[in-house]
Every structure is written in C-alpha cells, then in structure tokens.
C-alpha positions as CSV (number, residue, x, y, z in Angstrom):
1,M,-48.9,37.8,-53.2
2,L,-50.4,38.2,-56.6
3,D,-48.4,35.5,-58.3
4,K,-49.7,32.4,-56.4
5,S,-52.9,30.9,-55.0
6,W,-53.5,31.0,-51.2
7,H,-55.2,28.3,-49.3
8,I,-57.4,29.4,-46.4
9,F,-57.2,27.2,-43.3
10,V,-58.9,27.5,-39.9
11,G,-56.7,25.3,-37.8
12,E,-56.0,22.3,-40.0
13,S,-59.4,22.6,-41.9
14,W,-59.1,23.7,-45.5
15,V,-61.8,26.4,-46.0
16,G,-61.0,27.4,-49.6
17,T,-58.5,28.8,-52.0
18,L,-58.0,32.4,-53.1
19,H,-56.8,33.1,-56.7
20,P,-55.6,36.7,-56.7
21,T,-56.9,38.9,-59.6
22,G,-55.5,42.4,-58.6
23,A,-54.7,44.8,-55.8
24,D,-56.2,48.0,-54.5
25,D,-54.3,49.9,-51.7
26,D,-53.8,47.3,-48.9
27,W,-56.4,44.8,-50.2
28,I,-55.8,42.0,-52.7
29,Q,-58.8,41.0,-54.8
30,A,-59.3,37.3,-55.5
31,D,-61.6,34.7,-56.9
32,F,-62.7,32.3,-54.2
33,E,-63.0,28.5,-54.5
34,E,-64.7,26.6,-51.7
35,G,-62.7,24.0,-49.8
36,D,-63.8,20.9,-47.9
37,A,-64.5,22.8,-44.7
38,W,-66.3,25.8,-46.2
39,G,-69.6,24.6,-44.8
40,N,-68.2,24.5,-41.3
41,F,-66.9,28.1,-41.3
42,A,-69.1,29.8,-43.8
43,P,-71.3,31.5,-41.2
44,W,-68.4,33.5,-39.8
45,F,-67.2,34.6,-43.2
46,I,-70.7,35.4,-44.3
47,K,-71.4,37.5,-41.2
48,A,-68.1,39.3,-41.7
49,A,-68.9,40.1,-45.3
50,E,-72.4,41.4,-44.4
51,A,-70.9,43.7,-41.7
52,Y,-68.2,44.8,-44.2
53,A,-70.9,45.6,-46.8
54,D,-72.9,47.6,-44.2
55,G,-69.8,49.6,-43.2
56,D,-69.8,48.1,-39.7
57,E,-66.0,48.0,-39.2
58,A,-66.3,46.8,-35.5
59,G,-68.7,44.1,-36.7
60,W,-66.6,42.6,-39.4
61,Q,-63.5,42.8,-37.3
62,S,-65.2,40.9,-34.5
63,W,-66.1,38.0,-36.9
64,I,-62.6,37.9,-38.3
65,S,-61.1,38.0,-34.8
66,Q,-63.2,34.9,-33.9
67,L,-61.7,33.1,-37.0
68,V,-58.2,34.3,-36.1
69,A,-58.7,32.9,-32.6
70,M,-59.6,29.5,-34.2
71,G,-56.3,29.6,-36.2
72,L,-57.1,31.4,-39.5
73,T,-54.1,31.2,-41.8
74,L,-53.2,31.6,-45.5
75,R,-50.8,29.1,-47.0
76,A,-49.3,28.8,-50.4
77,D,-48.1,25.6,-52.1
78,D,-44.4,26.8,-51.8
79,G,-44.7,26.9,-48.0
80,E,-45.1,30.6,-47.5
81,S,-47.8,31.3,-44.9
82,Y,-49.4,34.2,-43.0
83,A,-51.2,33.8,-39.6
84,S,-54.1,36.1,-38.7
85,P,-54.9,37.5,-42.2
86,T,-58.1,39.5,-42.8
87,V,-60.2,37.8,-45.4
88,I,-63.6,39.0,-46.6
89,I,-65.5,36.4,-48.8
90,E,-68.7,37.3,-50.7
91,G,-69.8,34.5,-53.0
92,G,-67.1,33.7,-55.5
93,Q,-65.2,36.9,-54.8
94,A,-62.9,37.8,-51.9
95,W,-60.6,40.5,-50.6
96,F,-57.7,39.9,-48.2
97,T,-54.8,41.5,-46.5
98,V,-52.0,40.1,-44.4
C-alpha cells in the first residue's frame, strides 16, 4: 500500500490521488492531490473529515457510507483496486484504510 499512489474514484469520476507517506495502526497517511471531480464530491469528504475531527464516529461513517453507495474505490496504476475504502481528507492531507 505504501509503495504506490492510489487514485480515488466515485463511480468513474476521478476525485483525487493519495500519495502515501506512512502508516499508523490500520490507517495509512497520505498527501492528497485533487482530481477533476473533487468539486463534485468535496462536500461529502469535508463533512466526513469534520465529523472525524469532532470524534463523531457515527457521523463520519455515515458520510463515508454515502460515498461507498455511490461507488467509492481506490485504484493504483498497476490495476490493483479496493472497493469501499474508508478515506478521510482534510485539506492536502488524508488518512485511509481498506
């Protein structure tokens, strides 16, 4: 997971790219680069990050669940992919787990 970049898609819309920088327990930290469809899906990711920062587990999971229902996936250039990941994005930083 740490040795490649991961492209975030919701359906076929490219939301952005995660560039892993390290890991902590189950979470992988990454730098986040916005993709073409970031503006379309940013509100869901922003609300999830706000709930996560507030310690509202049910809240951030609800926002992520909505993204998963719309087809949230992570894809690497080599074809490896993960459906239904958990991705928290806060500005240029992100945390994710698969």
